MOPAC internal coordinates of N, CA, C and O (Angstrom, degrees):
PM7 1SCF
backbone

  N    0.0000 0     0.00 0     0.00 0    0    0    0
  C    1.4539 1     0.00 0     0.00 0    1    0    0
  C    1.5289 1   111.99 1     0.00 0    2    1    0
  O    1.2310 1   120.66 1   171.26 1    3    2    1
  N    1.2995 1   116.34 1    -8.74 1    3    2    1
  C    1.4720 1   119.18 1   179.66 1    5    3    2
  C    1.5303 1   110.95 1   -60.39 1    6    5    3
  O    1.2310 1   120.25 1   150.66 1    7    6    5
  N    1.3260 1   117.12 1   -29.34 1    7    6    5
  C    1.4696 1   119.14 1  -178.03 1    9    7    6
  C    1.5354 1   112.58 1   -90.81 1   10    9    7
  O    1.2310 1   120.09 1   179.66 1   11   10    9
  N    1.3209 1   117.43 1    -0.34 1   11   10    9
  C    1.4536 1   120.10 1   179.10 1   13   11   10
  C    1.5306 1   109.64 1   -66.51 1   14   13   11
  O    1.2310 1   120.56 1   -24.97 1   15   14   13
  N    1.3146 1   116.53 1   155.03 1   15   14   13
  C    1.4367 1   120.52 1   174.69 1   17   15   14
  C    1.5267 1   109.67 1   -79.17 1   18   17   15
  O    1.2310 1   119.82 1   -59.56 1   19   18   17
  N    1.3026 1   117.95 1   120.44 1   19   18   17
  C    1.4677 1   122.49 1  -179.28 1   21   19   18
  C    1.5105 1   108.32 1  -106.72 1   22   21   19
  O    1.2310 1   120.64 1   -58.23 1   23   22   21
  N    1.3266 1   116.39 1   121.77 1   23   22   21
  C    1.4568 1   123.23 1  -178.14 1   25   23   22
  C    1.5164 1   110.32 1  -102.19 1   26   25   23
  O    1.2310 1   119.73 1   -49.27 1   27   26   25
  N    1.3280 1   118.12 1   130.73 1   27   26   25
  C    1.4664 1   120.67 1   175.18 1   29   27   26
  C    1.5190 1   109.49 1   -65.23 1   30   29   27
  O    1.2310 1   120.07 1   -45.68 1   31   30   29
  N    1.3327 1   117.46 1   134.32 1   31   30   29
  C    1.4511 1   122.63 1  -179.88 1   33   31   30
  C    1.5216 1   109.78 1   -80.76 1   34   33   31
  O    1.2310 1   120.74 1   -90.23 1   35   34   33
  N    1.3117 1   116.19 1    89.77 1   35   34   33
  C    1.4593 1   121.83 1  -176.29 1   37   35   34
  C    1.5084 1   113.61 1   -67.48 1   38   37   35
  O    1.2310 1   119.88 1   159.14 1   39   38   37
  N    1.3298 1   117.82 1   -20.86 1   39   38   37
  C    1.4802 1   120.29 1   178.67 1   41   39   38
  C    1.5144 1   114.09 1   -74.79 1   42   41   39
  O    1.2310 1   120.59 1   168.00 1   43   42   41
  N    1.3466 1   116.48 1   -12.00 1   43   42   41
  C    1.4737 1   120.72 1   179.88 1   45   43   42
  C    1.5123 1   110.41 1  -133.26 1   46   45   43
  O    1.2310 1   119.63 1  -119.79 1   47   46   45
  N    1.3258 1   118.30 1    60.21 1   47   46   45
  C    1.4869 1   118.88 1  -177.53 1   49   47   46
  C    1.5177 1   113.13 1   -63.58 1   50   49   47
  O    1.2310 1   119.96 1   158.04 1   51   50   49
  N    1.3375 1   117.68 1   -21.96 1   51   50   49
  C    1.4652 1   120.69 1   179.31 1   53   51   50
  C    1.5326 1   111.68 1   -74.07 1   54   53   51
  O    1.2310 1   120.33 1   164.98 1   55   54   53
  N    1.3289 1   116.97 1   -15.02 1   55   54   53
  C    1.4530 1   123.15 1   175.84 1   57   55   54
  C    1.5637 1   106.77 1  -127.68 1   58   57   55
  O    1.2310 1   120.87 1  -101.09 1   59   58   57
  N    1.3157 1   115.94 1    78.91 1   59   58   57
  C    1.4553 1   118.67 1  -172.40 1   61   59   58
  C    1.5412 1   112.54 1   -63.59 1   62   61   59
  O    1.2310 1   122.05 1   -58.70 1   63   62   61
  N    1.3211 1   113.68 1   121.30 1   63   62   61
  C    1.4601 1   120.32 1   176.88 1   65   63   62
  C    1.5269 1   108.68 1  -156.84 1   66   65   63
  O    1.2310 1   121.41 1   -10.44 1   67   66   65
  N    1.3179 1   114.90 1   169.56 1   67   66   65
  C    1.4505 1   122.03 1  -179.83 1   69   67   66
  C    1.5262 1   108.94 1  -123.91 1   70   69   67
  O    1.2310 1   120.68 1   -15.03 1   71   70   69
  N    1.3223 1   116.31 1   164.97 1   71   70   69
  C    1.4620 1   120.09 1  -179.96 1   73   71   70
  C    1.5312 1   109.34 1  -147.74 1   74   73   71
  O    1.2310 1   121.43 1   -21.39 1   75   74   73
  N    1.3099 1   114.88 1   158.61 1   75   74   73
  C    1.4567 1   123.58 1   171.12 1   77   75   74
  C    1.5149 1   107.62 1  -135.93 1   78   77   75
  O    1.2310 1   120.21 1   -35.34 1   79   78   77
  N    1.3212 1   117.20 1   144.66 1   79   78   77
  C    1.4616 1   122.53 1  -174.29 1   81   79   78
  C    1.5294 1   110.36 1  -111.61 1   82   81   79
  O    1.2310 1   121.28 1   -47.17 1   83   82   81
  N    1.3049 1   115.16 1   132.83 1   83   82   81
  C    1.4858 1   121.87 1  -178.94 1   85   83   82
  C    1.5398 1   110.45 1   -51.80 1   86   85   83
  O    1.2310 1   121.13 1   -58.07 1   87   86   85
  N    1.3236 1   115.44 1   121.93 1   87   86   85
  C    1.4668 1   120.91 1   174.45 1   89   87   86
  C    1.5023 1   116.96 1    72.59 1   90   89   87
  O    1.2310 1   119.32 1  -174.55 1   91   90   89
  N    1.3308 1   118.90 1     5.45 1   91   90   89
  C    1.4528 1   120.69 1  -178.11 1   93   91   90
  C    1.5238 1   111.35 1  -115.51 1   94   93   91
  O    1.2310 1   121.22 1   -37.14 1   95   94   93
  N    1.3049 1   115.27 1   142.86 1   95   94   93
  C    1.4392 1   122.48 1   175.20 1   97   95   94
  C    1.5328 1   107.48 1   -65.50 1   98   97   95
  O    1.2310 1   120.30 1   -55.27 1   99   98   97
  N    1.3099 1   117.03 1   124.73 1   99   98   97
  C    1.4652 1   122.01 1  -177.11 1  101   99   98
  C    1.5084 1   109.19 1  -127.63 1  102  101   99
  O    1.2310 1   120.38 1   -46.74 1  103  102  101
  N    1.3233 1   116.89 1   133.26 1  103  102  101
  C    1.4549 1   123.32 1   178.71 1  105  103  102
  C    1.5521 1   110.82 1    55.72 1  106  105  103
  O    1.2310 1   121.33 1  -145.15 1  107  106  105
  N    1.3451 1   115.06 1    34.85 1  107  106  105
  C    1.4545 1   119.77 1   176.34 1  109  107  106
  C    1.5267 1   114.60 1    76.42 1  110  109  107
  O    1.2310 1   120.01 1  -170.42 1  111  110  109
  N    1.3324 1   117.59 1     9.58 1  111  110  109
  C    1.4646 1   121.77 1  -177.32 1  113  111  110
  C    1.5398 1   108.78 1  -116.48 1  114  113  111
  O    1.2310 1   121.45 1   -44.13 1  115  114  113
  N    1.3340 1   114.84 1   135.87 1  115  114  113
  C    1.4706 1   119.81 1   177.99 1  117  115  114
  C    1.5342 1   108.39 1   -60.50 1  118  117  115
  O    1.2310 1   120.52 1   -34.31 1  119  118  117
  N    1.3191 1   116.62 1   145.69 1  119  118  117
  C    1.4750 1   119.67 1  -178.86 1  121  119  118
  C    1.5240 1   111.17 1   -73.44 1  122  121  119
  O    1.2310 1   121.10 1   -24.62 1  123  122  121
  N    1.3309 1   115.51 1   155.38 1  123  122  121
  C    1.4716 1   117.36 1   170.70 1  125  123  122
  C    1.5407 1   108.34 1   -68.55 1  126  125  123
  O    1.2310 1   119.72 1   -14.96 1  127  126  125
  N    1.3190 1   118.14 1   165.04 1  127  126  125
  C    1.4842 1   118.64 1   175.00 1  129  127  126
  C    1.5215 1   110.87 1   -53.99 1  130  129  127
  O    1.2310 1   121.12 1   -36.56 1  131  130  129
  N    1.3353 1   115.46 1   143.44 1  131  130  129
  C    1.4700 1   118.72 1  -179.42 1  133  131  130
  C    1.5097 1   111.75 1   -58.67 1  134  133  131
  O    1.2310 1   119.82 1   151.42 1  135  134  133
  N    1.3254 1   117.94 1   -28.58 1  135  134  133
  C    1.4717 1   120.62 1   177.98 1  137  135  134
  C    1.5216 1   110.71 1   -63.87 1  138  137  135
  O    1.2310 1   120.21 1   142.32 1  139  138  137
  N    1.3337 1   117.20 1   -37.68 1  139  138  137
  C    1.4455 1   120.65 1   178.54 1  141  139  138
  C    1.5269 1   111.11 1   -69.19 1  142  141  139
  O    1.2310 1   121.01 1   136.42 1  143  142  141
  N    1.3493 1   115.67 1   -43.58 1  143  142  141
  C    1.4600 1   121.13 1   176.32 1  145  143  142
  C    1.5318 1   110.14 1   -57.43 1  146  145  143
  O    1.2310 1   121.00 1   130.50 1  147  146  145
  N    1.3347 1   115.70 1   -49.50 1  147  146  145
  C    1.4536 1   120.17 1  -178.69 1  149  147  146
  C    1.5064 1   112.89 1   -62.19 1  150  149  147
  O    1.2310 1   120.38 1   138.95 1  151  150  149
  N    1.3388 1   116.88 1   -41.05 1  151  150  149
  C    1.4516 1   121.74 1   179.63 1  153  151  150
  C    1.5363 1   111.14 1   -64.35 1  154  153  151
  O    1.2310 1   120.07 1   140.46 1  155  154  153
  N    1.3310 1   117.46 1   -39.54 1  155  154  153
  C    1.4579 1   119.49 1   178.96 1  157  155  154
  C    1.5155 1   110.12 1   -70.69 1  158  157  155
  O    1.2310 1   119.66 1   139.86 1  159  158  157
  N    1.3225 1   118.26 1   -40.14 1  159  158  157
  C    1.4620 1   120.95 1   176.76 1  161  159  158
  C    1.5310 1   110.66 1   -60.43 1  162  161  159
  O    1.2310 1   120.04 1   137.86 1  163  162  161
  N    1.3296 1   117.53 1   -42.14 1  163  162  161
  C    1.4518 1   121.35 1   177.48 1  165  163  162
  C    1.5324 1   110.72 1   -64.53 1  166  165  163
  O    1.2310 1   120.37 1   140.75 1  167  166  165
  N    1.3198 1   116.90 1   -39.25 1  167  166  165
  C    1.4746 1   120.76 1   179.02 1  169  167  166
  C    1.5332 1   110.53 1   -62.93 1  170  169  167
  O    1.2310 1   120.84 1   138.87 1  171  170  169
  N    1.3095 1   116.00 1   -41.13 1  171  170  169
  C    1.4850 1   119.44 1   176.52 1  173  171  170
  C    1.5079 1   110.46 1   -59.76 1  174  173  171
  O    1.2310 1   120.44 1   132.05 1  175  174  173
  N    1.3221 1   116.76 1   -47.95 1  175  174  173
  C    1.4707 1   121.25 1  -177.68 1  177  175  174
  C    1.5400 1   111.84 1   -64.88 1  178  177  175
  O    1.2310 1   120.46 1   141.26 1  179  178  177
  N    1.3291 1   116.72 1   -38.74 1  179  178  177
  C    1.4732 1   121.44 1  -175.09 1  181  179  178
  C    1.5248 1   112.81 1   -79.87 1  182  181  179
  O    1.2310 1   119.63 1   146.78 1  183  182  181
  N    1.3335 1   118.31 1   -33.22 1  183  182  181
  C    1.4532 1   120.90 1  -172.21 1  185  183  182
  C    1.5467 1   113.68 1  -114.48 1  186  185  183
  O    1.2310 1   120.83 1  -179.55 1  187  186  185
  N    1.3292 1   116.02 1     0.45 1  187  186  185
  C    1.4455 1   120.15 1  -179.21 1  189  187  186
  C    1.5103 1   113.34 1   -83.20 1  190  189  187
  O    1.2310 1   121.40 1     9.00 1  191  190  189
  N    1.3114 1   114.93 1  -171.00 1  191  190  189
  C    1.4610 1   121.41 1  -179.82 1  193  191  190
  C    1.5371 1   107.59 1  -130.28 1  194  193  191
  O    1.2310 1   120.33 1   -28.37 1  195  194  193
  N    1.3212 1   116.97 1   151.63 1  195  194  193
  C    1.4516 1   121.01 1  -178.52 1  197  195  194
  C    1.5230 1   111.35 1   -81.59 1  198  197  195
  O    1.2310 1   121.37 1   -37.15 1  199  198  197
  N    1.3157 1   114.98 1   142.85 1  199  198  197
  C    1.4620 1   122.00 1   175.82 1  201  199  198
  C    1.4996 1   109.20 1  -153.93 1  202  201  199
  O    1.2310 1   119.96 1   -20.94 1  203  202  201
  N    1.3133 1   117.67 1   159.06 1  203  202  201
  C    1.4641 1   121.13 1  -179.03 1  205  203  202
  C    1.5118 1   110.45 1  -107.20 1  206  205  203
  O    1.2310 1   121.19 1   -30.97 1  207  206  205
  N    1.3026 1   115.33 1   149.03 1  207  206  205
  C    1.4644 1   124.13 1   175.83 1  209  207  206
  C    1.4973 1   107.16 1  -142.86 1  210  209  207
  O    1.2310 1   120.21 1   -62.52 1  211  210  209
  N    1.3109 1   117.20 1   117.48 1  211  210  209
  C    1.4780 1   123.49 1  -176.12 1  213  211  210
  C    1.5404 1   110.59 1    50.54 1  214  213  211
  O    1.2310 1   120.99 1  -136.93 1  215  214  213
  N    1.3443 1   115.70 1    43.07 1  215  214  213
  C    1.4545 1   120.60 1   174.82 1  217  215  214
  C    1.5209 1   115.70 1    80.20 1  218  217  215
  O    1.2310 1   119.33 1   179.98 1  219  218  217
  N    1.3249 1   118.89 1    -0.02 1  219  218  217
  C    1.4478 1   122.58 1   177.75 1  221  219  218
  C    1.5401 1   111.42 1  -108.33 1  222  221  219
  O    1.2310 1   120.86 1   -36.08 1  223  222  221
  N    1.3168 1   115.95 1   143.92 1  223  222  221
  C    1.4591 1   121.09 1  -179.10 1  225  223  222
  C    1.5304 1   110.21 1   -87.50 1  226  225  223
  O    1.2310 1   120.89 1   -46.82 1  227  226  225
  N    1.3192 1   115.90 1   133.18 1  227  226  225
  C    1.4658 1   122.84 1   175.93 1  229  227  226
  C    1.5142 1   107.99 1  -132.13 1  230  229  227
  O    1.2310 1   121.18 1   -18.26 1  231  230  229
  N    1.3363 1   115.34 1   161.74 1  231  230  229
  C    1.4525 1   120.76 1   173.95 1  233  231  230
  C    1.5290 1   107.28 1  -107.83 1  234  233  231
  O    1.2310 1   120.97 1   -54.73 1  235  234  233
  N    1.3199 1   115.75 1   125.27 1  235  234  233
  C    1.4756 1   122.42 1  -177.37 1  237  235  234
  C    1.5242 1   110.29 1  -114.25 1  238  237  235
  O    1.2310 1   121.40 1   -29.43 1  239  238  237
  N    1.3025 1   114.93 1   150.57 1  239  238  237
  C    1.4604 1   121.49 1   174.07 1  241  239  238
  C    1.4969 1   109.30 1  -134.50 1  242  241  239
  O    1.2310 1   120.59 1   -54.18 1  243  242  241
  N    1.3324 1   116.48 1   125.82 1  243  242  241
  C    1.4646 1   120.77 1   177.35 1  245  243  242
  C    1.5136 1   107.90 1   -97.55 1  246  245  243
  O    1.2310 1   121.46 1   -52.15 1  247  246  245
  N    1.3327 1   114.81 1   127.85 1  247  246  245
  C    1.4614 1   120.56 1  -174.89 1  249  247  246
  C    1.5185 1   109.33 1  -156.80 1  250  249  247
  O    1.2310 1   120.56 1   -52.33 1  251  250  249
  N    1.3380 1   116.53 1   127.67 1  251  250  249
  C    1.4744 1   122.06 1   173.78 1  253  251  250
  C    1.5143 1   113.52 1    51.58 1  254  253  251
  O    1.2310 1   120.63 1  -135.72 1  255  254  253
  N    1.3275 1   116.41 1    44.28 1  255  254  253
  C    1.4737 1   120.78 1   174.89 1  257  255  254
  C    1.5188 1   115.48 1    82.67 1  258  257  255
  O    1.2310 1   119.80 1  -172.27 1  259  258  257
  N    1.3302 1   117.98 1     7.73 1  259  258  257
  C    1.4671 1   122.20 1   178.90 1  261  259  258
  C    1.5194 1   109.80 1  -129.52 1  262  261  259
  O    1.2310 1   121.48 1   -25.44 1  263  262  261
  N    1.3247 1   114.77 1   154.56 1  263  262  261
  C    1.4651 1   122.94 1   171.07 1  265  263  262
  C    1.5364 1   105.18 1  -110.16 1  266  265  263
  O    1.2310 1   120.36 1   -55.51 1  267  266  265
  N    1.3417 1   116.91 1   124.49 1  267  266  265
  C    1.4596 1   122.78 1  -177.60 1  269  267  266
  C    1.5045 1   110.57 1  -111.21 1  270  269  267
  O    1.2310 1   120.22 1   -30.90 1  271  270  269
  N    1.3387 1   117.18 1   149.10 1  271  270  269
  C    1.4410 1   123.02 1   171.72 1  273  271  270
  C    1.5387 1   109.12 1  -154.06 1  274  273  271
  O    1.2310 1   121.21 1   -22.21 1  275  274  273
  N    1.3254 1   115.29 1   157.79 1  275  274  273
  C    1.4807 1   121.83 1  -172.76 1  277  275  274
  C    1.5124 1   110.21 1  -114.79 1  278  277  275
  O    1.2310 1   120.98 1   -43.14 1  279  278  277
  N    1.3218 1   115.73 1   136.86 1  279  278  277
  C    1.4650 1   123.20 1   172.30 1  281  279  278
  C    1.5232 1   107.09 1  -132.04 1  282  281  279
  O    1.2310 1   119.75 1   -83.35 1  283  282  281
  N    1.3197 1   118.08 1    96.65 1  283  282  281
  C    1.4436 1   121.35 1  -177.90 1  285  283  282
  C    1.5318 1   111.41 1    61.96 1  286  285  283
  O    1.2310 1   119.69 1    59.07 1  287  286  285
  N    1.3445 1   118.19 1  -120.93 1  287  286  285
  C    1.4508 1   123.80 1   179.44 1  289  287  286
  C    1.5280 1   113.45 1   -87.43 1  290  289  287
  O    1.2310 1   120.47 1  -174.08 1  291  290  289
  N    1.3216 1   116.70 1     5.92 1  291  290  289
  C    1.4501 1   121.73 1  -175.88 1  293  291  290
  C    1.5271 1   110.91 1  -109.54 1  294  293  291
  O    1.2310 1   121.17 1   -49.85 1  295  294  293
  N    1.3356 1   115.38 1   130.15 1  295  294  293
  C    1.4739 1   120.46 1   170.39 1  297  295  294
  C    1.5320 1   105.70 1  -105.53 1  298  297  295
  O    1.2310 1   121.24 1   -53.64 1  299  298  297
  N    1.3118 1   115.23 1   126.36 1  299  298  297
  C    1.4520 1   122.52 1   179.22 1  301  299  298
  C    1.5173 1   109.91 1  -105.23 1  302  301  299
  O    1.2310 1   120.53 1   -25.43 1  303  302  301
  N    1.3200 1   116.59 1   154.57 1  303  302  301
  C    1.4500 1   119.42 1   172.36 1  305  303  302
  C    1.5100 1   110.44 1  -146.51 1  306  305  303
  O    1.2310 1   121.15 1   -32.24 1  307  306  305
  N    1.3145 1   115.40 1   147.76 1  307  306  305
  C    1.4705 1   123.85 1   178.77 1  309  307  306
  C    1.5293 1   106.80 1  -131.33 1  310  309  307
  O    1.2310 1   120.62 1   -45.96 1  311  310  309
  N    1.3221 1   116.41 1   134.04 1  311  310  309
  C    1.4531 1   119.50 1   176.76 1  313  311  310
  C    1.5332 1   108.00 1   -69.29 1  314  313  311
  O    1.2310 1   120.86 1   -44.77 1  315  314  313
  N    1.3387 1   115.96 1   135.23 1  315  314  313
  C    1.4501 1   120.66 1   176.70 1  317  315  314
  C    1.5054 1   109.24 1  -108.47 1  318  317  315
  O    1.2310 1   121.45 1   -21.10 1  319  318  317
  N    1.3460 1   114.84 1   158.90 1  319  318  317
  C    1.4496 1   119.29 1  -177.97 1  321  319  318
  C    1.5193 1   109.82 1   -69.61 1  322  321  319
  O    1.2310 1   120.66 1   -24.44 1  323  322  321
  N    1.3137 1   116.34 1   155.56 1  323  322  321
  C    1.4532 1   122.75 1  -177.38 1  325  323  322
  C    1.5227 1   111.61 1   -60.40 1  326  325  323
  O    1.2310 1   120.09 1   150.03 1  327  326  325
  N    1.3147 1   117.44 1   -29.97 1  327  326  325
  C    1.4521 1   120.35 1  -177.13 1  329  327  326
  C    1.5349 1   114.74 1   -86.84 1  330  329  327
  O    1.2310 1   120.31 1   178.63 1  331  330  329
  N    1.3358 1   117.01 1    -1.37 1  331  330  329
  C    1.4707 1   119.38 1  -178.27 1  333  331  330
  C    1.5243 1   110.74 1   -71.20 1  334  333  331
  O    1.2310 1   121.24 1   -40.90 1  335  334  333
  N    1.3097 1   115.23 1   139.10 1  335  334  333
  C    1.4603 1   120.42 1   178.56 1  337  335  334
  C    1.5213 1   110.76 1   -71.88 1  338  337  335
  O    1.2310 1   120.14 1   -31.67 1  339  338  337
  N    1.2983 1   117.34 1   148.33 1  339  338  337
  C    1.4515 1   123.10 1   176.23 1  341  339  338
  C    1.5012 1   107.86 1   -85.70 1  342  341  339
  O    1.2310 1   120.59 1   -89.96 1  343  342  341
  N    1.3049 1   116.47 1    90.04 1  343  342  341
  C    1.4621 1   122.35 1  -174.31 1  345  343  342
  C    1.5055 1   112.75 1   -69.20 1  346  345  343
  O    1.2310 1   119.54 1   164.61 1  347  346  345
  N    1.3319 1   118.49 1   -15.39 1  347  346  345
  C    1.4473 1   120.83 1  -179.29 1  349  347  346
  C    1.5192 1   111.88 1   -77.27 1  350  349  347
  O    1.2310 1   119.84 1   164.07 1  351  350  349
  N    1.3017 1   117.90 1   -15.93 1  351  350  349
  C    1.4405 1   121.76 1  -179.09 1  353  351  350
  C    1.5055 1   112.98 1    84.14 1  354  353  351
  O    1.2310 1   119.76 1  -176.20 1  355  354  353
  N    1.3272 1   118.07 1     3.80 1  355  354  353
  C    1.4704 1   120.57 1  -178.42 1  357  355  354
  C    1.5348 1   110.46 1   -91.37 1  358  357  355
  O    1.2310 1   120.10 1   180.00 1  359  358  357

């Protein structure tokens, strides 16, 4: 997923994060194969940890300096600080 097009979420500048959409060209970059997108989304769900955001439960995965989470066909990511613990255990 490192080569996926990641688009800055301009509708939420107060919570800076990026997203990529399953099967859609994002940030001018062709999408990865949907199988890769689906496999990464499944990995987040299976190996992540639960957390709440605005009262809703999500599954997050911290990996390579980012925190990832899935909303339908969208994978989101937020850069985390260098000192943050890798709560996913990876």
